[in-house]
N, C-alpha and C positions, 0 to 999 in steps of 0.2 A: 863322513866315512863309516863303514861297517863299526856296528857296537864292539865286536871282539877286538878291535884295533885299541881299546882302551886296555894297556897293559899296566895295571895299577895293583897295588898290595892295598887292601882294605881293611882297616882297623875299627872293629866295633868297640867304642871306647867305653861305653857303659850302658846301663839299661835305665838310668835315672832320667826323667822327663818333666819338664816344667809346663807341658800342655796336656791336655786330655782330648786328643782328637778323636772324633766320633767314629771314625772307619778305621781306626788303628789295627793294623794287621797282626801285632803281636800281644795284644792284650794289654797296652799301656793304659787304656782307659779304666782298666780296674784298679783300684787302690791298694789291692793285695799283690801287685807285681813285684817281685824281688828285686832291690836294687843292688847292683855290683859294678864294679870297676874292672877292667881287664887286668889281668896279671902282667907287669911291665918287663920281666924277664920273658915271658913269652913272646912279646913284641920283639924284644931284642933278637932272639933266636931267629924269628921269623923275617925280620928284616935282614939280617945277614944272610940266611939262606935264599931270599929274594934277590938280593944284589949279586950273589954268586950265580944264580940261575938265569937271571935276564938282564939285558942291558938297560931296560927301564929304570928310571929314578923317580916313578910316579906312585907317591904315597896318598892315600884317600883315607879321609877320617869319615866316619859313618857312626850310627848308633841306633840301637833299637829304643833309645830314649832320646836324650839330647846332648850332643857332644860338649857343647859350652856348660854344661852343668857340671863336669869336671874339668874346669878350666886349668888348674895347676898340673893335673896329669897331662893336659893337652900340651901345655908349654914345656914340660919336662921332656916328653917324648919326641916333639919337634925339635928340640935344642939336641938332644942326644943323637937322632937321626943325622942331623947337619954334620956332625963330627965323623960320620961314618962314610960319606961320601959327598962329592961336589955334584953342583947341579940338580938337586932334587927337587922335585915339583910337587907340592902339597896341594891338596884338592880338600874342601869341607863341604859336607853336606848337613845343613843345618835347618832348624825351624824358624831361625831368625829373631828369636825371642831372647834376647841378651842386651846388656849394659853398654853404654858408650864405650866404658874401657876396654870391653871385649871386642867391640867393632874396631876400634882403633887398632889393637894388636892383630885382629884378623887382616886388615888393610895392609899391615908391615910384613906379615909372616906367611900368609896363605898366597897361592898363585890362581887358584880358580875356586869359586865359591858358588854353590848352588842352594837356595834359599826356598824352602817349601813353603809355598803360600797360595791359597785357594782363589784369591782375587779381591774384589771390593770388600770393604769393611763388613758389610752384612753377611756375605759369604764367609770370608775368614773367621769372623767371630762365632758364626754357628757352628762351623767345621771344627775349629781349632780354639776353643776356650783354654783358658788356664788352668792350672790344677785347683785353682781356687774358685773358678767358675766366671772370672772376670774376662774382659776382652782381650784379644793379644794384637789387634789390627794396629794400633797406634804405634807401638813399639817397634813391630816389624815393619811397617812402612818407613819410620825413621831410619832404620839400619839399611833397608835396601836403598833408599835415597843416598845415604852417607856412602855406601860401599860401590855404588853405581858410578859415584864421582871419582873414584881411585882407580888406579891403572890395572888392578887384577880383573881377571875374567869373571863376569857375575852372571849368572842365569837363575831365572826362577822355574820352579817345577810345581805345576798345579796338579792337585787331584780333582777329577772331574766327578761330579755326582749330580743327583737331581736339581740341586740348588744353582749349579752353574752351567749344565751341559748345553743349554740354549743361550748361554750368554758369553760365548767363547771370543765373539767380537768385542765386546765389552772388557773381557780379559785382557785382550790386546791393548785397548785403550789405557786400562788402568796401570799396567806395567809400563807402558810407553812414557805415561804422565810421571813415573817414578825414575825413568831414565834407563830401564832395562831394554836390553836388545836381543836378548836370548830367552825363550820359554820353551818348556817342554810340559806336556800334559799325559796324564795317565788315567783312565777311568777307574773308579773303586774296584778292587778285584776281593775275592774270597779271601778271609783272613786265615792265618796259619793256626793261631792260638785258640784254643776254646773258651778263654777269658774275653774275649771280644763281645761287644754288647749288641742288642738286636738292632741298633739305629744302623748298622752296616746294610742290612737286607733291604730297610725302608728307603735308603739313599742310593742304590745302586741304577745304574741307568741302562737303557735300550742301546747296545752298542753301536747299532747302525744309526740311530739318531745321534750318539757322538761323533761318528764318523762324517757324517752330512756336514753337522755344524763345524767340525774341525776344518774340513775342507774350505768352507766360507772365511773362517777366521785365518786360515793359513794365506788365502790369497789376499785377504785384507791387510794382514801383518807384513806381507811381501811388499805391498805398496808403500808400505810406512817404513821400510828398510829395517824391519825386525824379523827374526827367525823365530818360526813356531813349529816345533816338532811334537812327535808322538811316539809312544812306545811302539806302535804299530809300524812305524815308518823309518825305524833305524838303520835298516839294510837297504832302503831304497836307491840309494846312491852307488852301491856297488855290490857285485854278487859276492856271496859268501857260502862257506860250507857250515858256519857256526852262528847261531842266533846272538850270542853275546859273549863277554869274557868268561862267563861261568862255564861254557863249554870247553875251554882251553885246557884246563881251569887256572885261572889266576886266583891266588889266594885271598881269602876273607877271614879275619881271626875272630873268634867268638869270645864273649865274655866268659864263658866256661871253659875255655882252654883247648878248644876245636879249631881245625882248619877246615872251613866251607868253600864252596865255589860260588855261593850266591846270597845275596842280601836277605833271601827269604828263609835260608837255613841258618838261623841266628843262634842256634844252640844244638850241642852235639848230642844232648839227650833225647830230643824231640824224635822220636822213633818214626813219624810222619815224613820227616825230610831227612832221613840217615842216608839215603843214595847220594846226597850232596855233600856228604862230609868225607873227607879223605886224609885227615892227619889228627894228631892229638899231642899235647904239649906234656911232656914227661918231667914233671917238676923236680923230682928227685934227681933226674941226671942232666937236667937243663937242656933238654932237646927235644925236637919235635920228630914224632915217629909217623911217618907217611905210609899210607896204604895204598900200593901201587895197583893193586886189583881195582879198587875204588877209582882210581885215577883213570885207568883204562876203560872203565864202564863209561864215566863221565865224557872222555874222549870220543866214545863211540856215538854220542849224540850229534850227528852231523846231519846235514841236509840229505846227503846220498844213503843215510841209514835210516831215515825216518819212514816205517813201512806205510802209513796213510797219506803221505804227503807227495809221493813219487808221481802222480799224474798231474799235479798243480802247475798251473802255468807261471806262478810266480814263487816257485820252491827255493830259488837262489837268491831271492830278494827278501826272504823270510826266514827259512832255515829252520822252520818248526815252531817259530813263536817263542814266548818266555818259558824256560826250562823250570823255573820256580813254580810258576803257576801250574805249569802242566803235571808236574809232580805232586802238588799240592792239591790239585782238584781232579786228577784221574788216576793218582796212584803210580804213575809210570813215567820215567824221564822221557819215555817216546809218545806219550799221550798228546792228544790235540784237542783242542776247544773249538769244536765246529763253528761257533758264533764268532770266534776270533777270526778264523780262517776266512769265513765271508766278509768280514770287514777289511782284512788286509788286501784281499783280492779287488774288493770295491775302490779302496783307497789307491792300489797300484794302477788302476784303469784311469784314475783322473788326475795322477801325478806322474812327473817325469821319473823315469828309472835310469840308473847307470850313466847319468849325465855331468853330474858336479858332486864333489865330495862336500858333505856337510860341514859348516864352520865349527859346530859344536857337536861333542859327544853327550849322549844321554848320561845323566848321573848316575 
């Protein structure tokens, strides 16, 4: 189903990470990255506002670090939210590098989990070493296997770079061997933070190469009963005015006390992404102040209102592509990336459109 159907409140729990991913878009690979945990009173205000405004009870835990490194805060917040409404659905996006104890808690308390893993051990260990420079694949594999055997919905999200772009079929086999039935992939994109290192540029891929090998792997996965999706195909199953939930906008709570509409706008003080910020927590008054002019501007980012897209044959199965990447790389929420447009049109010619709703929503 269209990505904007993901009516969730996203909580950026912390900035502390236990891995040093080579392509980190927020500068987590830099040891000087400031570590903080979100204000819990901010979360309480935002959750109550969200429950008043929407019928959705979908809470998504995300982080510009690793959520489970603040495990006690995660448990406390989850328990509190459950006291405020019935039928809450919890989703966790994680790097999968955590203890057996945490894995057992996740199995009992989460409904959906997306584990970021880049494939077989040689790829995973190259792209995602630990903070100490050791390998991460063994622990991540163990946790994927364990959680795949539980009732919760499990998916794996892979970042595609030079090391795995031509090995996407192998990616399917690897995750299949661990019991995974849902896989999403995104090519490496330009970092937001200036702290990111030079590895990013070296590992970026030709997007058309990614698309061609994605198609092969997608058909291969389908035969094995596995769902394989891409950030570029999230709206192929139904027409939409909005690329994703960011365009609605649905709230994302930053660790520095702002309300953002997108995972890429992880700080309210980052002027580069300021157009995606539409609220701020007033700690003295214990309330969130919303900027309705900012909300209006974000909402104007629709397929029908994208100046450079109006003659595109797949406009309403794309809706302008990723809002965060557009702002980050063009300086405008209405900007486009021509190489992405080419890839989406190519994929649309080789995949069915508007026929069947995807069983999984992109994390």
